[in-house]
C-alpha positions as CSV (number, residue, x, y, z in Angstrom):
1,M,103.1,122.9,63.2
2,Y,101.9,119.3,63.7
3,P,104.5,116.5,63.5
4,D,102.5,114.7,60.8
5,E,101.1,117.6,58.9
6,S,100.6,115.6,55.7
7,S,98.0,113.3,57.2
8,R,96.0,116.1,58.7
9,D,92.6,116.6,57.0
10,P,92.1,120.3,56.2
11,T,88.3,119.8,56.0
12,S,86.4,121.0,59.1
13,P,85.1,118.1,61.1
14,I,81.4,119.2,60.7
15,Q,81.9,119.2,56.9
16,R,83.0,115.6,56.8
17,W,80.3,113.1,55.9
18,N,80.8,111.1,59.1
19,G,80.8,114.3,61.2
20,A,77.5,115.8,59.9
21,T,75.5,112.6,59.1
22,P,74.9,111.6,62.7
23,L,73.8,115.1,63.6
24,V,71.3,115.0,60.7
25,M,70.1,111.6,61.7
26,T,69.5,112.6,65.3
27,G,67.8,115.8,64.2
28,I,65.3,113.7,62.2
29,V,64.6,111.6,65.2
30,F,64.3,114.6,67.5
31,V,61.7,116.2,65.2
32,M,59.8,112.9,65.1
33,V,59.8,112.8,68.9
34,V,58.7,116.4,69.2
35,M,55.9,115.8,66.6
36,D,54.7,112.8,68.7
37,L,54.7,114.9,71.8
38,I,52.7,117.6,70.1
39,R,50.3,115.1,68.8
40,Y,49.8,113.0,71.9
41,G,51.3,115.0,74.8
42,F,53.5,113.7,77.5
43,H,51.1,110.9,78.6
44,A,50.9,109.2,75.3
45,P,50.6,105.4,75.3
46,R,54.0,103.8,74.7
47,H,54.2,101.7,71.6
48,D,56.8,100.3,69.4
49,E,54.8,99.1,66.4
50,D,54.4,101.9,63.9
51,N,56.8,102.8,61.1
52,A,58.0,106.0,62.8
53,D,59.3,104.0,65.7
54,H,61.1,101.6,63.5
55,I,62.7,104.4,61.5
56,A,63.8,106.2,64.6
57,I,65.4,103.0,65.9
58,L,67.3,102.5,62.7
59,L,68.4,106.1,62.6
60,M,69.7,106.1,66.2
61,F,71.4,102.8,66.1
62,G,72.6,103.2,62.5
63,Q,74.7,106.2,63.7
64,I,77.0,104.0,65.8
65,P,79.2,102.7,63.0
66,I,79.3,106.2,61.4
67,V,80.5,107.8,64.7
68,V,83.1,105.1,65.2
69,S,84.3,105.9,61.6
70,F,84.4,109.6,62.6
71,L,86.4,108.9,65.7
72,W,88.8,106.5,63.9
73,S,89.5,108.9,61.0
74,G,90.1,111.8,63.4
75,R,92.0,109.9,66.1
76,K,95.2,111.9,65.3
77,E,93.3,115.2,65.7
78,I,91.1,114.6,68.6
79,K,91.1,118.2,69.7
80,R,89.6,119.3,66.4
81,I,86.9,116.7,66.3
82,A,86.0,116.9,70.0
83,T,83.4,119.6,69.6
84,V,81.5,117.7,66.9
85,F,81.6,114.5,68.9
86,I,80.4,116.3,72.1
87,A,77.6,117.8,70.0
88,Q,76.6,114.4,68.7
89,V,76.5,112.9,72.2
90,A,74.6,115.9,73.6
91,F,72.0,115.6,70.8
92,W,71.6,111.9,71.5
93,F,71.1,112.6,75.2
94,M,68.5,115.3,74.5
95,T,66.6,113.0,72.1
96,Y,66.6,110.1,74.5
97,V,65.5,112.2,77.5
98,L,62.8,113.8,75.5
99,A,61.6,110.4,74.2
100,L,61.4,109.0,77.7
101,Q,59.0,111.8,78.8
């Protein structure tokens, strides 16, 4: 039993809006990067001017307050939310590494 059982959220961390939303947002950016690589290859000219680039920037940086909300709301159950947070960070890392190719 947890000492403060009444404040523990019974919802799975991945089913919370602030647990799943960053994963979906990163997934969208990941697909955009993969499509860009398919279209232009690894030696595509680097640009930051089209709509897709601006959408990707908004999606990646827009996740920061959501993830902070996720961490703040789950601060008392860090062991439960750790797997979702690690998945979010790993997905970010994969997306940035792929985008830098």
